[in-house]
Backbone as numpy.savetxt, mean C-alpha at the origin, in Angstrom:
# Nx Ny Nz CAx CAy CAz Cx Cy Cz
-20.70 -15.68 1.89 -19.35 -15.81 1.29 -18.40 -16.54 2.25
-17.35 -17.11 1.71 -16.41 -17.86 2.57 -15.53 -16.89 3.31
-14.99 -17.39 4.44 -14.04 -16.61 5.16 -12.64 -16.81 4.50
-12.01 -15.71 4.24 -10.68 -15.77 3.56 -9.63 -15.17 4.43
-8.77 -15.98 5.02 -7.83 -15.49 6.03 -6.37 -15.68 5.69
-5.99 -16.60 4.82 -4.59 -16.81 4.57 -4.38 -17.22 3.11
-3.13 -17.30 2.68 -2.80 -17.53 1.29 -3.35 -18.87 0.83
-3.25 -19.92 1.63 -3.79 -21.23 1.20 -5.27 -21.15 0.97
-5.98 -20.46 1.81 -7.44 -20.30 1.63 -7.73 -19.50 0.36
-6.91 -18.45 0.11 -7.08 -17.69 -1.09 -6.92 -18.54 -2.36
-5.87 -19.36 -2.31 -5.61 -20.31 -3.43 -6.86 -21.27 -3.65
-7.26 -21.84 -2.60 -8.35 -22.86 -2.62 -9.65 -22.18 -3.07
-9.90 -20.98 -2.54 -11.18 -20.28 -2.91 -11.13 -19.89 -4.37
-9.99 -19.41 -4.88 -9.88 -19.02 -6.28 -10.10 -20.27 -7.17
-9.61 -21.39 -6.73 -9.73 -22.65 -7.53 -11.20 -23.11 -7.69
-12.07 -22.63 -6.77 -13.52 -23.05 -6.83 -14.20 -22.39 -8.01
-13.58 -21.40 -8.65 -14.23 -20.71 -9.77 -15.18 -19.61 -9.29
-15.02 -19.15 -8.04 -15.94 -18.17 -7.45 -15.92 -16.87 -8.25
-14.80 -16.51 -8.81 -14.75 -15.26 -9.58 -15.62 -15.30 -10.82
-15.55 -16.43 -11.57 -16.37 -16.62 -12.74 -17.84 -16.68 -12.32
-18.16 -17.25 -11.17 -19.54 -17.28 -10.67 -20.05 -15.90 -10.45
-19.22 -15.07 -9.80 -19.67 -13.69 -9.54 -19.88 -12.97 -10.87
-18.93 -13.11 -11.77 -19.05 -12.42 -13.06 -20.34 -12.81 -13.80
-20.64 -14.10 -13.77 -21.81 -14.59 -14.47 -23.07 -14.15 -13.88
-23.14 -14.03 -12.56 -24.40 -13.81 -11.88 -24.65 -12.35 -11.40
-23.57 -11.56 -11.47 -23.69 -10.21 -10.98 -24.57 -9.36 -11.90
-25.47 -8.55 -11.34 -26.25 -7.59 -12.16 -26.47 -6.33 -11.36
-26.82 -5.28 -12.03 -26.92 -3.97 -11.37 -28.20 -3.76 -10.58
-29.02 -4.83 -10.48 -30.22 -4.76 -9.59 -29.98 -5.47 -8.29
-28.77 -5.95 -8.10 -28.47 -6.72 -6.86 -28.64 -5.84 -5.66
-29.05 -6.41 -4.53 -29.23 -5.62 -3.29 -27.85 -5.11 -2.86
-27.89 -3.88 -2.29 -26.63 -3.24 -1.88 -25.85 -4.03 -0.84
-26.52 -4.58 0.21 -25.76 -5.36 1.23 -25.02 -6.56 0.61
-25.64 -7.22 -0.33 -25.05 -8.40 -0.98 -23.86 -7.92 -1.84
-24.08 -6.82 -2.51 -23.00 -6.24 -3.37 -21.73 -5.87 -2.52
-21.98 -5.31 -1.40 -20.89 -4.93 -0.47 -20.15 -6.20 -0.08
-20.83 -7.24 0.28 -20.19 -8.51 0.69 -19.33 -9.07 -0.45
-19.87 -8.98 -1.65 -19.12 -9.48 -2.83 -17.87 -8.67 -3.03
-17.96 -7.35 -2.94 -16.76 -6.49 -3.05 -15.74 -6.84 -1.99
-16.18 -7.05 -0.75 -15.27 -7.31 0.35 -14.51 -8.66 0.10
-15.30 -9.65 -0.36 -14.68 -10.97 -0.58 -13.69 -10.91 -1.74
-14.02 -10.20 -2.82 -13.11 -10.09 -3.93 -11.89 -9.28 -3.57
-12.06 -8.36 -2.67 -10.86 -7.56 -2.23 -9.85 -8.47 -1.52
-10.35 -9.40 -0.70 -9.42 -10.35 -0.06 -8.80 -11.24 -1.09
-9.58 -11.75 -2.04 -9.03 -12.59 -3.09 -7.95 -11.91 -3.92
-8.18 -10.64 -4.12 -7.29 -9.86 -4.99 -5.85 -9.71 -4.47
-5.59 -10.07 -3.23 -4.20 -10.09 -2.72 -3.39 -11.20 -3.38
-4.09 -12.17 -4.02 -3.45 -13.21 -4.81 -3.37 -12.75 -6.25
-2.18 -12.69 -6.82 -1.98 -12.09 -8.14 -2.92 -12.72 -9.20
-2.99 -14.04 -9.25 -3.80 -14.66 -10.32 -5.27 -14.40 -10.17
-5.74 -14.24 -8.89 -7.11 -13.85 -8.63 -7.33 -12.36 -8.99
-6.35 -11.54 -8.69 -6.47 -10.13 -9.06 -6.47 -9.97 -10.56
-5.71 -10.81 -11.27 -5.70 -10.75 -12.75 -7.08 -11.04 -13.29
-7.76 -12.05 -12.74 -9.09 -12.41 -13.22 -10.10 -11.29 -12.92
-10.02 -10.76 -11.72 -10.93 -9.70 -11.36 -10.77 -8.47 -12.21
-9.46 -8.14 -12.53 -9.21 -7.00 -13.35 -9.77 -7.16 -14.75
-9.55 -8.34 -15.32 -9.96 -8.57 -16.73 -11.48 -8.78 -16.84
-12.08 -9.49 -15.87 -13.45 -9.94 -16.03 -14.49 -9.07 -15.29
-14.02 -8.35 -14.22 -15.08 -7.75 -13.34 -14.82 -6.26 -13.11
-13.65 -5.77 -13.33 -13.36 -4.33 -13.00 -14.32 -3.36 -13.63
-14.56 -3.53 -14.94 -15.45 -2.56 -15.65 -16.85 -2.62 -15.05
-17.33 -3.82 -14.76 -18.67 -3.96 -14.12 -18.71 -3.29 -12.73
-17.61 -3.45 -11.93 -17.55 -2.84 -10.62 -17.58 -1.33 -10.73
-16.80 -0.78 -11.71 -16.76 0.66 -11.87 -18.17 1.20 -12.20
-18.87 0.54 -13.14 -20.20 0.97 -13.50 -21.16 0.94 -12.30
-21.03 -0.12 -11.46 -21.98 -0.24 -10.38 -21.66 0.79 -9.26
-20.39 1.02 -9.01 -20.05 2.07 -8.01 -20.58 3.40 -8.48
-20.49 3.71 -9.78 -20.99 4.96 -10.34 -22.47 5.08 -10.07
-23.23 4.00 -10.29 -24.66 4.00 -10.13 -25.09 4.11 -8.64
-24.25 3.71 -7.72 -24.59 3.71 -6.30 -23.80 4.76 -5.53
-23.46 5.84 -6.11 -22.57 6.86 -5.57 -23.09 7.38 -4.22
-24.38 7.26 -3.97 -25.00 7.83 -2.75 -24.72 6.90 -1.53
-24.38 5.63 -1.81 -24.17 4.64 -0.74 -22.74 4.66 -0.31
-22.46 5.27 0.88 -21.09 5.42 1.34 -20.38 4.07 1.52
-21.06 3.13 2.17 -20.40 1.85 2.44 -20.13 1.06 1.18
-21.05 1.18 0.19 -20.79 0.48 -1.06 -19.65 1.12 -1.86
-19.63 2.43 -1.90 -18.55 3.11 -2.59 -17.19 2.80 -1.96
-17.16 2.80 -0.61 -15.91 2.47 0.10 -15.44 1.07 -0.26
-16.38 0.10 -0.18 -15.99 -1.28 -0.47 -15.51 -1.42 -1.94
-16.20 -0.70 -2.84 -15.83 -0.77 -4.26 -14.50 -0.15 -4.55
-14.22 1.04 -3.97 -12.90 1.71 -4.17 -11.79 0.88 -3.51
-12.04 0.29 -2.39 -11.05 -0.65 -1.75 -10.66 -1.74 -2.74
-11.63 -2.32 -3.38 -11.43 -3.39 -4.38 -10.59 -2.88 -5.52
-10.93 -1.72 -6.12 -10.22 -1.19 -7.23 -8.74 -0.84 -6.86
-8.56 -0.32 -5.57 -7.21 0.02 -5.12 -6.32 -1.21 -5.10
-6.83 -2.30 -4.57 -6.04 -3.55 -4.49 -5.77 -4.09 -5.91
-6.80 -4.12 -6.76 -6.71 -4.65 -8.07 -5.64 -3.82 -8.91
-5.61 -2.55 -8.65 -4.70 -1.65 -9.42 -3.19 -1.91 -9.13
-2.94 -2.58 -7.99 -1.58 -2.84 -7.60 -0.90 -3.92 -8.51
-1.71 -4.64 -9.25 -1.16 -5.56 -10.22 -0.98 -4.84 -11.53
0.28 -4.81 -11.98 0.65 -3.94 -13.16 -0.30 -4.15 -14.34
-0.62 -5.38 -14.66 -1.40 -5.72 -15.82 -2.82 -5.23 -15.70
-3.29 -4.92 -14.51 -4.66 -4.47 -14.30 -4.85 -2.98 -14.54
-3.77 -2.22 -14.52 -3.93 -0.77 -14.56 -4.61 -0.35 -15.80
-4.30 -0.98 -16.93 -4.90 -0.57 -18.21 -6.40 -1.03 -18.24
-6.72 -2.12 -17.56 -8.12 -2.54 -17.50 -8.94 -1.46 -16.77
-8.40 -0.88 -15.74 -9.11 0.15 -15.00 -9.15 1.42 -15.80
-8.03 1.79 -16.38 -7.95 3.05 -17.11 -8.93 3.10 -18.26
-8.97 2.03 -19.04 -9.83 1.96 -20.23 -11.27 1.50 -19.83
-11.44 1.18 -18.57 -12.77 0.80 -18.09 -13.52 1.94 -17.43
-13.16 3.19 -17.84 -13.88 4.37 -17.37 -13.60 4.65 -15.86
-12.44 4.26 -15.36 -12.19 4.52 -13.93 -11.95 5.96 -13.63
-11.29 6.74 -14.55 -11.03 8.15 -14.29 -12.28 8.95 -14.14
-13.33 8.77 -15.01 -14.58 9.53 -14.75 -15.17 9.17 -13.41
-15.00 7.90 -12.98 -15.50 7.48 -11.68 -14.77 8.24 -10.60
-13.40 8.31 -10.71 -12.62 9.03 -9.72 -13.09 10.47 -9.55
-13.35 11.16 -10.69 -13.87 12.48 -10.61 -15.12 12.58 -9.82
-16.01 11.62 -10.08 -17.31 11.63 -9.39 -17.20 11.33 -7.90
-16.27 10.41 -7.59 -16.05 9.98 -6.15 -15.53 11.22 -5.40
-14.60 11.94 -5.98 -14.02 13.14 -5.31 -15.12 14.22 -5.15
-15.95 14.34 -6.14 -17.05 15.37 -6.09 -17.96 15.09 -4.91
-18.19 13.82 -4.67 -19.23 13.42 -3.66 -18.54 13.13 -2.28
-17.34 12.62 -2.26 -16.73 12.11 -1.05 -15.31 12.57 -0.79
-14.93 13.75 -1.27 -13.53 14.14 -1.20 -12.98 14.30 0.24
-13.87 14.57 1.18 -13.36 14.76 2.58 -13.77 13.56 3.46
-13.95 12.38 2.86 -14.23 11.18 3.53 -12.97 10.25 3.34
-12.04 10.24 4.30 -10.77 9.51 4.15 -10.93 8.05 3.78
-11.98 7.39 4.35 -12.08 5.94 4.09 -12.36 5.64 2.61
-12.88 6.64 1.86 -13.13 6.55 0.45 -11.97 7.20 -0.33
-11.50 8.34 0.16 -10.45 9.10 -0.54 -9.12 8.32 -0.63
-8.76 7.64 0.42 -7.43 6.94 0.45 -7.32 5.94 -0.66
-8.26 4.99 -0.79 -8.11 3.98 -1.90 -8.30 4.68 -3.27
-9.10 5.72 -3.34 -9.22 6.44 -4.63 -7.88 7.07 -5.06
-7.20 7.62 -4.11 -5.87 8.21 -4.39 -4.83 7.10 -4.71
-5.00 5.95 -4.14 -4.08 4.88 -4.48 -4.22 4.41 -5.95
-5.46 4.48 -6.43 -5.70 4.16 -7.85 -5.05 5.22 -8.74
-5.23 6.50 -8.37 -4.62 7.60 -9.14 -3.09 7.41 -9.18
-2.52 7.06 -8.06 -1.04 6.87 -7.97 -0.58 5.80 -8.99
-1.33 4.69 -9.11 -0.98 3.67 -10.00 -1.08 4.15 -11.44
-2.04 4.96 -11.80 -2.11 5.52 -13.11 -0.91 6.41 -13.40
-0.60 7.25 -12.40 0.54 8.20 -12.61 1.87 7.50 -12.79
1.99 6.36 -12.13 3.26 5.60 -12.26 3.36 4.71 -13.48
2.16 4.34 -14.02 2.13 3.38 -15.10 2.66 3.88 -16.41
2.26 5.05 -16.82 2.69 5.59 -18.09 2.54 7.11 -18.14
3.28 7.74 -19.02 3.19 9.20 -19.15 1.84 9.61 -19.68
1.26 8.84 -20.58 -0.04 9.14 -21.16 -1.13 9.14 -20.08
-1.07 8.19 -19.16 -2.07 8.14 -18.09 -1.84 9.31 -17.17
-0.59 9.63 -16.87 -0.34 10.81 -15.98 -0.88 12.06 -16.58
-0.68 12.26 -17.87 -1.18 13.42 -18.55 -2.70 13.55 -18.56
-3.31 12.34 -18.71 -4.75 12.33 -18.65 -5.30 12.71 -17.31
-4.58 12.32 -16.26 -4.98 12.68 -14.90 -4.77 14.20 -14.72
-3.74 14.73 -15.32 -3.50 16.20 -15.24 -4.59 16.97 -15.96
-5.03 16.45 -17.09 -6.09 17.14 -17.86 -7.35 17.25 -17.01
-7.55 16.29 -16.14 -8.71 16.31 -15.30 -8.46 17.10 -13.98
-7.29 17.67 -13.88 -6.83 18.48 -12.74 -6.95 17.70 -11.43
-6.61 16.44 -11.46 -6.61 15.59 -10.29 -5.50 16.01 -9.33
-4.44 16.63 -9.88 -3.37 17.13 -8.97 -3.88 18.30 -8.12
-4.72 19.16 -8.74 -5.30 20.28 -7.99 -6.30 19.75 -6.92
-7.04 18.71 -7.33 -8.01 18.14 -6.41 -7.27 17.59 -5.24
-6.18 16.84 -5.42 -5.45 16.22 -4.34 -4.81 17.33 -3.48
-4.33 18.40 -4.10 -3.72 19.47 -3.27 -4.79 20.16 -2.50
-5.96 20.32 -3.01 -7.07 20.94 -2.27 -7.39 20.15 -1.05
-7.42 18.84 -1.22 -7.69 17.94 -0.06 -6.56 17.99 0.94
-5.31 18.04 0.45 -4.14 18.14 1.33 -4.22 19.40 2.14
-4.64 20.49 1.53 -4.67 21.79 2.26 -5.80 21.90 3.27
-6.83 21.03 3.04 -8.01 21.12 3.92 -8.17 20.04 4.93
-7.24 19.05 4.85 -7.26 17.92 5.82 -6.26 18.22 6.95
-6.65 17.96 8.17 -5.78 18.17 9.33 -4.72 17.03 9.27
-3.44 17.40 9.06 -2.36 16.43 8.95 -2.21 15.54 10.15
-2.61 16.08 11.31 -2.43 15.25 12.49 -3.65 14.37 12.82
-4.81 14.84 12.39 -6.04 14.07 12.63 -6.18 12.92 11.58
-5.75 13.20 10.33 -5.81 12.21 9.22 -4.46 12.09 8.49
-3.45 11.62 9.25 -2.08 11.55 8.66 -1.95 10.74 7.36
-2.64 9.56 7.28 -2.52 8.74 6.14 -3.18 9.39 4.90
-4.35 10.00 5.12 -4.98 10.67 4.00 -4.19 11.84 3.48
-3.60 12.59 4.44 -2.77 13.74 4.05 -1.56 13.26 3.28
-0.91 12.13 3.70 0.25 11.59 2.97 -0.13 11.08 1.60
-1.28 10.37 1.51 -1.72 9.91 0.17 -1.88 11.08 -0.78
-2.46 12.13 -0.29 -2.63 13.35 -1.13 -1.32 13.93 -1.59
-0.33 13.99 -0.66 0.97 14.48 -0.98 1.61 13.63 -2.04
1.55 12.31 -1.90 2.16 11.43 -2.85 1.62 11.59 -4.25
0.22 11.74 -4.31 -0.38 11.88 -5.62 0.03 13.18 -6.30
0.09 14.27 -5.52 0.51 15.54 -6.03 1.93 15.43 -6.64
2.79 14.83 -5.86 4.17 14.64 -6.35 4.28 13.79 -7.61
3.53 12.68 -7.66 3.57 11.80 -8.80 2.96 12.49 -10.05
1.84 13.14 -9.85 1.16 13.74 -10.98 1.95 14.95 -11.57
2.60 15.70 -10.73 3.31 16.86 -11.19 4.80 16.55 -11.53
5.16 15.33 -11.47 6.53 15.01 -11.83 7.45 15.23 -10.62
6.98 14.95 -9.46 7.71 14.98 -8.20 8.21 16.36 -7.83
9.16 16.98 -8.52 9.76 18.22 -8.07 8.83 19.41 -8.31
7.82 19.22 -9.17 6.91 20.35 -9.40 5.82 20.43 -8.36
5.77 19.50 -7.42 4.74 19.54 -6.43 4.93 20.78 -5.53
3.78 21.41 -5.24 3.86 22.67 -4.49 3.96 22.48 -3.02
3.58 21.25 -2.53 3.51 21.04 -1.10 4.42 19.89 -0.65
5.64 19.83 -1.13 6.54 18.79 -0.77 7.17 19.12 0.60
7.21 18.09 1.46 7.85 18.27 2.78 9.31 18.73 2.56
9.77 19.78 3.20 11.16 20.33 2.99 12.23 19.24 3.17
11.96 18.34 4.17 12.98 17.31 4.43 13.06 16.30 3.26
11.88 16.02 2.71 11.85 15.11 1.55 12.36 15.76 0.31
12.14 17.03 0.16 12.61 17.75 -1.04 14.13 17.73 -1.16
14.80 17.74 -0.06 16.25 17.66 -0.12 16.74 16.32 -0.76
16.00 15.23 -0.45 16.29 13.96 -1.08 15.98 14.03 -2.56
14.80 14.59 -2.87 14.34 14.59 -4.27 15.29 15.41 -5.15
15.84 16.46 -4.60 16.77 17.33 -5.37 18.21 16.90 -5.31
18.45 15.81 -4.67 19.77 15.23 -4.64 20.75 15.97 -3.69
20.20 16.65 -2.69 21.05 17.45 -1.79 21.52 16.62 -0.61
20.98 15.34 -0.48 21.38 14.56 0.67 22.83 14.15 0.55
23.46 13.79 1.68 24.84 13.36 1.68 25.02 11.97 0.99
23.98 11.20 1.00 23.97 9.91 0.28 22.65 9.98 -0.49
22.73 10.21 -1.82 21.57 10.50 -2.59 20.64 9.29 -2.64
19.36 9.53 -2.41 18.37 8.43 -2.44 17.58 8.60 -3.71
17.60 7.66 -4.64 16.90 7.77 -5.90 15.39 7.88 -5.70
14.71 8.60 -6.58 13.26 8.83 -6.44 12.48 7.52 -6.50
13.07 6.55 -7.23 12.43 5.25 -7.31 12.32 4.57 -5.94
13.39 4.75 -5.16 13.40 4.19 -3.83 12.35 4.88 -2.93
12.31 6.17 -2.99 11.34 6.93 -2.18 9.91 6.56 -2.53
9.66 6.46 -3.83 8.28 6.12 -4.28 7.90 4.76 -3.79
8.81 3.78 -3.91 8.53 2.39 -3.52 8.24 2.32 -2.02
9.09 2.91 -1.18 8.97 2.75 0.26 7.74 3.57 0.77
7.50 4.73 0.21 6.43 5.57 0.75 5.08 5.18 0.16
4.98 4.43 -0.92 3.68 4.05 -1.44 3.16 2.80 -0.70
4.09 1.98 -0.09 3.66 0.88 0.69 3.42 -0.39 -0.09
3.59 -1.52 0.51 3.28 -2.81 -0.10 2.53 -3.67 0.92
1.51 -4.41 0.47 0.68 -5.24 1.33 1.28 -6.64 1.22
1.63 -7.22 2.40 2.28 -8.51 2.44 1.77 -9.34 3.63
2.28 -10.57 3.70 1.96 -11.40 4.90 2.91 -11.11 5.99
2.37 -10.75 7.16 3.15 -10.40 8.36 3.11 -11.49 9.33
4.29 -11.81 9.86 4.44 -12.87 10.89 4.90 -12.24 12.19
4.05 -12.29 13.22 4.37 -11.68 14.45 5.17 -12.45 15.38
5.82 -11.77 16.36 6.60 -12.45 17.36 5.69 -13.33 18.24
4.39 -13.05 18.24 3.47 -13.80 19.08 2.99 -15.13 18.37
3.51 -15.38 17.14 3.14 -16.62 16.44 1.90 -16.45 15.59
1.34 -15.29 15.51 0.19 -15.05 14.65 0.64 -14.43 13.32
-0.10 -14.66 12.29 0.16 -14.03 10.96 -1.08 -13.32 10.53
-0.84 -12.24 9.77 -1.91 -11.45 9.28 -1.47 -10.67 7.99
-2.42 -10.10 7.30 -2.10 -9.29 6.12 -1.99 -7.81 6.54
-0.80 -7.29 6.36 -0.54 -5.88 6.72 0.19 -5.17 5.55
0.05 -3.86 5.59 0.79 -3.03 4.59 2.01 -2.40 5.34
3.18 -2.59 4.76 4.39 -1.96 5.27 4.66 -0.67 4.50
4.75 0.50 5.15 4.87 1.73 4.42 5.80 2.68 5.21
6.54 3.52 4.57 7.39 4.50 5.21 6.74 5.86 5.13
7.02 6.67 6.16 6.59 8.05 6.12 7.25 8.83 4.98
6.67 9.95 4.57 7.21 10.64 3.37 8.62 11.21 3.57
8.99 11.44 4.81 10.38 11.93 5.12 11.31 10.73 5.41
10.75 9.52 5.31 11.51 8.30 5.49 12.09 8.17 6.91
11.52 8.87 7.84 11.99 8.86 9.26 11.48 7.67 10.00
10.34 7.07 9.55 9.79 5.94 10.27 9.02 5.04 9.31
8.89 3.75 9.71 8.02 2.84 8.96 6.93 2.35 9.87
5.88 1.94 9.32 4.78 1.41 10.12 4.01 0.35 9.38
3.33 -0.51 10.13 2.48 -1.56 9.53 1.03 -1.23 9.85
0.13 -1.45 8.92 -1.28 -1.19 9.16 -2.10 -2.12 8.29
-3.34 -2.32 8.72 -4.23 -3.14 7.92 -4.54 -2.39 6.61
-4.68 -3.12 5.45 -4.90 -2.45 4.22 -6.10 -1.50 4.24
-5.85 -0.27 3.78 -6.89 0.75 3.64 -7.48 1.22 5.00
-6.84 0.91 6.09 -7.23 1.46 7.38 -6.33 2.67 7.72
-6.88 3.63 8.39 -6.14 4.84 8.69 -5.35 4.76 9.99
-5.93 4.02 10.97 -5.31 3.99 12.28 -4.11 3.05 12.28
-3.07 3.48 12.95 -1.85 2.68 13.14 -1.54 2.49 14.60
-1.48 1.24 15.09 -1.14 1.00 16.46 0.36 1.30 16.73
0.62 1.85 17.92 2.03 2.24 18.20 2.99 1.11 18.13
2.51 -0.11 18.45 3.42 -1.25 18.44 3.86 -1.59 17.00
3.19 -1.02 15.97 3.56 -1.27 14.63 4.29 -0.05 13.98
4.73 0.82 14.83 5.54 1.98 14.32 6.99 1.82 14.72
7.93 1.98 13.79 9.34 1.85 14.06 10.14 2.97 13.43
10.79 3.82 14.21 11.64 4.85 13.59 12.80 4.18 12.77
13.12 4.80 11.64 14.14 4.26 10.77 15.47 4.08 11.51
15.83 5.07 12.35 17.08 4.99 13.05 17.09 3.96 14.14
15.87 3.35 14.42 15.78 2.33 15.50 15.90 0.94 14.86
16.00 0.83 13.54 16.17 -0.47 12.89 17.60 -0.90 13.08
17.80 -1.93 13.89 19.12 -2.40 14.20 19.70 -3.28 13.09
18.83 -4.07 12.46 19.39 -4.98 11.44 18.27 -5.34 10.50
18.70 -5.71 9.29 17.75 -6.19 8.27 18.26 -7.54 7.80
17.47 -8.57 7.83 17.90 -9.91 7.57 17.09 -10.56 6.50
17.70 -11.15 5.55 17.03 -11.95 4.48 16.71 -13.37 5.05
15.56 -13.89 4.63 15.21 -15.32 4.96 15.06 -15.60 6.43
15.09 -16.89 6.78 14.98 -17.34 8.15 15.44 -18.80 8.17
15.50 -19.36 9.38 15.90 -20.75 9.56 14.65 -21.65 9.72
14.25 -22.39 8.72 13.03 -23.22 8.81 13.10 -24.23 9.92
14.32 -24.56 10.45 14.45 -25.55 11.48 14.32 -24.97 12.90
14.32 -23.64 12.95 14.17 -22.98 14.26 12.74 -22.86 14.61
12.23 -23.68 15.56 10.79 -23.69 15.84 10.35 -22.43 16.58
11.33 -21.58 17.08 10.94 -20.35 17.72 10.97 -19.17 16.77
11.36 -19.39 15.52 11.33 -18.33 14.53 9.88 -17.90 14.21
9.55 -16.62 14.16 8.16 -16.17 13.91 7.61 -16.80 12.62
8.39 -16.98 11.51 7.90 -17.52 10.35 7.44 -18.99 10.57
8.18 -19.66 11.44 7.82 -21.08 11.76 6.64 -21.19 12.68
6.65 -20.30 13.73 5.62 -20.32 14.73 4.28 -19.94 14.08
4.35 -18.94 13.16 3.17 -18.45 12.55 2.53 -19.40 11.55
3.24 -20.41 11.18 2.73 -21.38 10.17 2.06 -22.55 10.83
2.51 -22.88 12.01 1.92 -24.03 12.68 2.56 -25.33 12.26
2.28 -26.41 12.93 2.96 -27.67 12.72 2.66 -28.28 11.37
1.42 -28.19 10.89 1.04 -28.83 9.67 0.98 -27.85 8.50
1.20 -26.56 8.76 1.11 -25.58 7.70 2.32 -25.57 6.80
2.17 -25.02 5.61 3.32 -24.88 4.72 4.09 -23.64 5.04
5.35 -23.79 5.31 6.20 -22.67 5.67 6.50 -21.76 4.52
6.58 -20.48 4.67 6.90 -19.57 3.56 8.29 -19.81 3.06
8.53 -19.57 1.79 9.82 -19.78 1.20 10.83 -18.73 1.78
11.93 -19.18 2.36 12.86 -18.27 2.94 13.38 -17.17 2.01
13.47 -17.49 0.68 13.98 -16.52 -0.29 12.95 -15.37 -0.52
11.77 -15.49 0.02 10.76 -14.49 -0.12 10.58 -13.65 1.13
11.32 -13.97 2.20 11.07 -13.43 3.50 12.24 -12.48 3.93
11.85 -11.50 4.74 12.84 -10.65 5.35 12.37 -10.13 6.69
13.28 -9.67 7.53 12.91 -9.17 8.86 13.61 -7.87 9.19
12.91 -7.02 9.84 13.47 -5.76 10.39 13.52 -5.95 11.87
14.70 -5.80 12.47 14.92 -6.00 13.91 15.05 -4.63 14.55
14.16 -4.31 15.46 14.19 -3.01 16.10 14.50 -3.08 17.56
14.06 -2.14 18.34 14.40 -1.99 19.78 13.61 -3.02 20.62
14.07 -3.22 21.81 13.37 -3.99 22.78 12.56 -3.02 23.67
11.27 -3.21 23.71 10.35 -2.35 24.50 9.83 -3.15 25.72
9.00 -2.45 26.47 8.41 -3.09 27.66 7.49 -4.21 27.23
6.99 -4.15 25.95 6.10 -5.18 25.48 6.82 -6.32 24.73
8.18 -6.25 24.74 8.91 -7.24 24.02 9.72 -6.71 22.88
10.22 -7.59 22.02 11.00 -7.19 20.87 10.12 -6.60 19.80
10.49 -5.38 19.28 9.72 -4.79 18.19 10.44 -5.17 16.87
10.02 -6.28 16.32 10.57 -6.75 15.07 9.41 -6.95 14.04
9.71 -6.68 12.78 8.73 -6.87 11.72 9.22 -8.01 10.80
8.36 -8.99 10.60 8.70 -10.11 9.72 7.73 -10.20 8.57
8.18 -10.23 7.29 7.30 -10.21 6.16 7.65 -11.18 5.13
6.61 -11.70 4.43 6.80 -12.55 3.24 6.38 -11.76 2.03
7.25 -11.59 1.03 6.96 -10.77 -0.18 6.32 -11.70 -1.24
5.85 -11.05 -2.27 5.25 -11.77 -3.41 6.33 -12.49 -4.21
7.52 -11.85 -4.34 8.57 -12.51 -5.09 9.95 -12.07 -4.56
10.98 -12.68 -5.04 12.32 -12.38 -4.53 12.76 -10.97 -4.89
12.37 -10.48 -6.07 12.74 -9.14 -6.48 12.20 -8.09 -5.50
10.93 -8.28 -5.09 10.37 -7.33 -4.10 11.08 -7.41 -2.76
11.50 -8.65 -2.37 12.21 -8.84 -1.12 13.54 -8.07 -1.18
14.23 -8.18 -2.34 15.54 -7.52 -2.50 15.41 -6.00 -2.46
14.32 -5.49 -3.02 14.12 -4.04 -2.98 13.98 -3.52 -1.57
13.20 -4.23 -0.77 13.02 -3.84 0.63 14.34 -3.91 1.37
15.06 -5.02 1.23 16.31 -5.16 2.02 17.34 -4.15 1.60
17.58 -4.02 0.31 18.60 -3.07 -0.19 18.21 -1.63 0.01
16.98 -1.28 -0.19 16.55 0.10 -0.18 16.41 0.65 1.23
15.93 -0.21 2.15 15.80 0.20 3.56 17.24 0.42 4.10
18.14 -0.45 3.69 19.58 -0.33 4.15 20.15 0.99 3.61
19.79 1.32 2.37 20.25 2.60 1.79 19.79 3.80 2.57
18.51 3.77 2.92 17.94 4.90 3.70 18.59 4.99 5.05
18.81 3.82 5.74 19.49 3.84 7.05 20.93 4.45 6.91
21.65 4.01 5.90 23.01 4.53 5.72 23.00 6.01 5.39
22.05 6.47 4.62 21.92 7.85 4.26 21.68 8.74 5.55
20.78 8.28 6.34 20.47 9.05 7.55 21.64 9.03 8.54
22.40 7.88 8.61 23.50 7.81 9.49 24.61 8.81 9.07
24.83 8.87 7.74 25.85 9.77 7.21 25.40 11.22 7.45
24.17 11.54 7.20 23.67 12.88 7.38 23.83 13.33 8.88
23.54 12.40 9.76 23.69 12.71 11.20 25.14 12.91 11.58
25.97 12.07 11.04 27.44 12.20 11.37 27.98 13.54 10.80
27.57 13.86 9.57 28.07 15.12 8.96 27.51 16.30 9.77
26.27 16.23 10.24 25.73 17.34 10.99 26.49 17.54 12.28
26.91 16.43 12.92 27.67 16.53 14.17 29.04 17.12 13.91
29.66 16.69 12.83 31.00 17.18 12.48 30.93 18.70 12.21
29.88 19.11 11.52 29.72 20.50 11.20 29.53 21.30 12.50
28.83 20.73 13.44 28.57 21.43 14.74 29.89 21.62 15.46
30.78 20.54 15.45 32.05 20.60 16.11 32.97 21.67 15.44
32.88 21.71 14.08 33.70 22.64 13.35 33.33 24.07 13.71
32.08 24.32 14.02 31.65 25.69 14.32 32.11 26.03 15.72
């Protein structure tokens, strides 16, 4: 399979008709190592919406059936669920998965691999998309008691050893039970959910920031990579990680109160700007209206800033406006707490 590393390569690879070739030639007798490579390549392609749309319409049902048949193969199941998790992030694909027998597959995956985070995390991401998509899908998940399954996992997973898996389970319980009916909501988050904060944060904002979005990241070092930007469930920090990986490097963790500024766009003429450096001399620069930056503290390793390119301007505006809302909320809460302390 081809190496897929950037958006231009994704576009060019999709244009070769590789997805149609896979659909035409894939069969359930294919060797497992080859199938895994196919799943991995399609997962990379699926970060491009039009490729994801093709995969969802033409291949998702086949992938679901094959994963079901190969449930004993941990590496294949992981690669397959990673693919379904990325495909499910495109709104139009959710119904393809739902009516393609994905829920019975989810049941079987949890039965066999519920305490394997590398498989459980993408599986929970698919459930979250069902729960958010429509009330009918949420109710169908509840009929299968997937909220109880997620809560069981949450209760039996060490929060400190597997923080991302624990948080995914929390999110799914909240979404499936209608947020406030979740039994295991973090007390700090519950105050926001119940509107007790000094500056109320809508549940839509919490869900967006804590579910995470996978985007193109431009580093201060001039390199670009695909990372997921996600906030902790209490909104106290954000971090960047590789899609579907559990480990987070400390250099990619930023406390919310350490975000000094949020900036839309960038200056294409500034050769030292990370968006420009990360593109190279001959590369196509990202559209400024799709980009935003979070400016954080200066550390011994340099400036801790996050620079991202979104899929569209609407997504960029959500990040800019909603992160600012969270910052202001926390600043007001801190100020009010200090005033209350002085009053006492």
